[in-house]
N, C-alpha and C positions, 0 to 999 in steps of 0.2 A: 969600287962596289962589286966588280966582277970577282976580284980576289976574295972579298968578304963573303960573297954568296957561296963560293966554292968551299971556303973554310966552314961556313955554317952547315952546309949540306953534309960535309964529312964528319962534323962533330955531333950532329943531331942524333944519330943512332946511339952514340955513347951517352948523351944526355938522357935519352929516353930509357936506356938500359939502367942507368944510375937511378932514375926516378922509380922504376919498377922494383929495383933491389931495395931502395929505401922504404917503399910502401910495404914490401914483403917483410922487411925487418920490423917495421912498426906493428904490423899485424901479428907477427909471431910473438913480439913482446907483450901485446895485449892478450893474446891467447895464453901465454905463460902465466900472466897475472890471474886470469880466470881459472886456469888449472890449479894454481897454488891455493886460491880461495876454496875451490871445491874439494881438493884432497885434504886440506887442513880441517875443513868442516867434517869430513868423514873421520878423520883421526880424533876429533873431539867428540865423537858420538859413539855410544856403546855399539858393539858388533851387532847385537840383536835388533837395535833400533835403526840401523842402516837399511833402507829399502832393498829387498831382495830383487835379483834380476836386473834388467836394463831399464834405466831411466834417462830420457833424452829431454834436454831443455835448450833454450836459445837465449842469447843476450846480445844486444846491440851496443857496440863500442866504437866511437868515431865513425859512425855511418856504416860499419861492417857488422853483419849478423854472424855471430859465432855459435856453432852447435856443440853443446857439451854433452858427451855420452858417458854415463857412469854404469859400469857393470859391477855388481856385487855378487860374487859366487862363493859358495862354501867350499872349503878344502878339508879333506879328511886327514887325520893324523898320519904322517909318513907318506902321503900320496903326492904325486907330482902332476896329476891330471884332474879333469873335471870330476865332480861327485857322481855324475851320471856314468862315467866310464870307470870309476873306482869300484872296488869291492868292499871297502871299509864300511863298518857298521856304526861309525861315529863321525861327528863334525867337530873339528877342532878350531878352525880359523874361518874368517871371511876375507877373501881377497877382493879389494876394491880397486878397480882400474878405471881411470878417467882419461878420456881423449877429447881434444878440442880441435875442431876443423872449421874452415871458413870458405866461402865461395871464391873460386879463382886461385886457390893456393897452389903452389908449385907441386905438381904431381910426383916429382922425383923425391921431394923432401917428405919424410914421414910426419904424421900429425904430432902435435904436442901431446905427450902422454906421461902419466905417473901412476905408480901402484902403491898400495898400502895394505899390509897384512894385519888384520885385527884378530886377536884371540877371542874366542866365543865366551870363555869364562866358565866358572863353576858356581854352584849354589844359586843364590838369588840372581846372579848375573849370567847364568847359563840356562840351558834348556830344562823344561819341566820333564822329569824322568817318567812321568805318566803319559807323555805324548811322544809322537814319532815324526819321522821325516819321509817325504816322498820326493824322489828326483825323477823328472820326466825328460827323457832325451828325445828331442825333435830332430829327425834326420830325413834326408831326401832319399831318392831311389838308389843312389850310389853309396849311401851310408855316410855322406858328409853332413855335418851339422847344419841345421837351418836356423839362421839367426833372425832377430827382430820379429818373432812370432809371439803374439800374446796367447798364453795358455791359461784356460780357466778350469778350475777344479771345483767339482760339486760332489757332495753337498758342501756348503760354505761359500760358494761363489767367490773364490779367491783367484786373482789373476796375476801371473808373472810373465814378463817378456823375456824371451831367450836372448842370451848374449852370443858372443862369437863361438862359444862351445856348444850352442844349441840346447843348453840345459836349463830347465825351469825347476827350481827347488822350492818346495813348500814345507816349511818347518812348523813345529808346535801343533801338529794335527792330532786330533783324538783318534785312537785306534778304530779301524773300520775299513769299509770298502769305498773307494772313490772313483770318479770318472774324470779324465782329463780331456778337454776339448779345445780344438783350434778352429777358427773360422775367420779367414781374411781374404778379401778380393785378390784375385790373381794367383791363388794357391789352391791346391787340392790334396785330398788324402788318397790313399791307395784304392778306395772304392769310388774314386772320381767324383767326389762331392766336395764343395768348398768347406763344409762343416765336417770335420773328422774327429773321431773320439777313440780312446782306448779305455775299456771298462774294467771293473773288478780289480782295481789296483789296491792291494791290501796294505794297511799301515799298522805297525805294531809299536808298542811303547818302547822308548829308549833305543830305537833302531832306525836304519835307513833302508827303505824299499825303493825299487826302481821300476820304471816302465818305459816303453819305446812307442812313440807316435810317429808314423810315417806321414810326412807332409813336405810338399815341394812346390816349386813354381809350376803353374799349369802349362800344358802343352796343347797345341792344335796341329791338325794335319789337313792339307788340301787333298781330299780323296777324289780321284778321277778314275775313269775307265779308259781302256785302250780301244774303245769302239770307234769306227770310222766317223768322220764328220757327217752330220746330217742324220745319223741313226737316231731312232726314237727310244727314249728311256720309258719303260712302262710306268704309268702313274702308280705310285705306291711302292715302287721298288725300294726296299730299305737297305741301309748299310748296317752290317753286323760287325761287331768288334769284340775282342777279348784279349786279356793279358794274363800275367802270372797271378794277379790277385782277383781278377774279375772274369767269371765265366762268360763265354761268348753269348752275346745277346743283341737284339735290335736296338739301335740308338734312337731315342725319341727326337722329335723335331724341336729345335731351339725356340724358346718363347720368352721374349722379354730380355732385359739387361739389368744387372750383370748376369752372366751365365754362372749358375751355382752348381751345375751337374753336367756330366758328359752329354752331348747332344749333337745332332747333325743339322747344319743350316739348310742343306739341300742334298739331293742325290742326283748326280754327283755334286760335291761341294765341300765346304769347310766343316770339319768335325772339331768341336771345341770341348774344353773342360777335361782333358785327359791327364792322368798321372804319368810322369815320365818313366816309361817302361817299354819293353819290346812288345809291340801290339801286332795282332793279326786282323786285317780288315778283309771283309768279303761282302759280296752281294748275293742275295737269295737265301733261302731257308734250308735247303737240302745239303747234306754232306756227301759229295761225290768222291770218287777215287782221286780225281784231279779237280778239286773245287776251284771256283773263281775267287781266289784269295791272294793276298800278298802280306809279307811281314815288314814291319818298320820299327827301327830302334829310335824312340823319342827321348832317350836319356841325355844326349849331349846338351850341355847348357846353352849353346848357341841357338838351339831350336826353340828356346823360349821367346826369342825375338823374331825369328824367321821360320814360320811353319813350313815343313817340307811338303813336296808334292808326292803323294802315294798313288801309284797307278795300279788298279786292279785289272787283271786280265779277264775279259768277257768274250762272249760270242755275239755276232750280229747276223741275224737270219733275214734274208730278203724274202718277204712274204708277198705273193702275188695271187689275187683272186681273179679267176678267168671264167668267162662264159663263152658261148659260141660267138658272142659279139666282140670278144677280146678282153683285154685287161680292164678290171673294174676299179674305179675310185670310190671312196666313201664306204667301204665295207669294213665292219668290225671283225677282228680276228682274235680268237682265244687261243692262248698257248698254255698247255698244262704240263707241269713237270711230273714225270713218273715218280711214284712213291719209292722211297728208299731209306737208307740210314739217316736218322735225324729229320726225316720228312715223311712220316707214316701216311699222311693224307695228301701228299703232293702239294704243289702250289700252282696258282693260276694267275696269269697276267693277261690283260686285254689291250690289244692295239685298237684304239677307238675308230680309226679311219685309215684305209689304205689309199695310196696314190696310184694313178694309172701307171703301169709298168712295175709296180711293186714298191714296198717300203721296207727299209732296214729296221729290224726290231732288236734292241739290246736284250740279251738273255744270259743268265749264269750258265756255266758249263753243266751238261747233263743231257738226259733224253727228254725231248719235248714232243707233244702231240698237238697239231694245229687243226683248228676247225673254224668254220664260219657258217653263217646262215645259208641254207640250201646246198650245203656241201655234204654229199652222201658218204664220201670216203675220206676220213681224216688222214693226215700225213704225219708220220713220226720220223724224227731225225735226231741223231745224237751229235752234240756239239762239244768241242773240247780243244785242247792245244793243237791237235792235228786236223781239226775241221772247224775252224773259227768262223768262216763266212760262207755258209751254204745258202742255197736258194730253195724255197718251197713254193710249189704251185698248187693251189686249191681249185678243183674244178667244181664250179657252182652250176646248179640247174638253171638259174635265172638271175 
């Protein structure tokens, strides 16, 4: 029995490995059968009748769910790339690519795949010469194609899903102007909204026109300040942000889910709904020579899963209101930013209540004037990289 146990323990990994290999072989055979059916069906269909773009279906065989992905993309005469990237003014073929995948498949082995090239045809089997084609290229911030994005064309309310080339082709369109729109949770356009469009796409008879729609996976950033622990952030202090496509502006507070536009959960806190681009984050409304701001590149793909922490440099001023009786608690203090570029009327923040011995108040860089009730002489101080943590004492009459 002891010898049998040793032999069984030694052979068990081999048996399990063989079982896994057998299962993989059975699944790959079933996937190949499904692939053959799908590609033969495409070969038996006229090119114009094959659904354009990406079509995904599933089928269960032997308890395994197989995903069948079919991409049908037009190919121009003599071109070797996507219609969106080509400059040709005609469509000669439709390339049909079918891939079959299944859960738990060996990641080292490529999916089961086949291609078929179908001629578009001429005359009654070809395109109507009075109509045209529009190719919309959906790309991310780095210019890479964005796949699996449904693109809707209006007028007509036609929808195509982009394949691996990020191209959505709309054929047999009446000449005129069209708008291509994408709207999908987890994605954003260059204007930081889930719904993104490109307008005035002109279509001409017997020709191919092209347009580009910027659309990518959404980014977030955990925006913090470098203020010392315990410092008070003025109520209403907003986060401002801007990038290549979006002028700097104050981010609204996030409300509801899902997030469909750029917004700030809190200040400081998480900023959501951003297009992957190089952003500038700041606090405060005024543009100083050395503003409280920081740049952050949100383009790396890994940041779609793990929002980076972005730390904005700020000042913290210890404000103390004193009378002849000493340091006073419970005093409201107003801090007013001197007017300047980008801030013609200044900005004002209020510290609702001081503590005995003073309270640290977070403020953007710049020149600030502090006052409080019964304080005859306001105090002005300039804060910045070389004077981040000054103290201000206000002398109150009572």
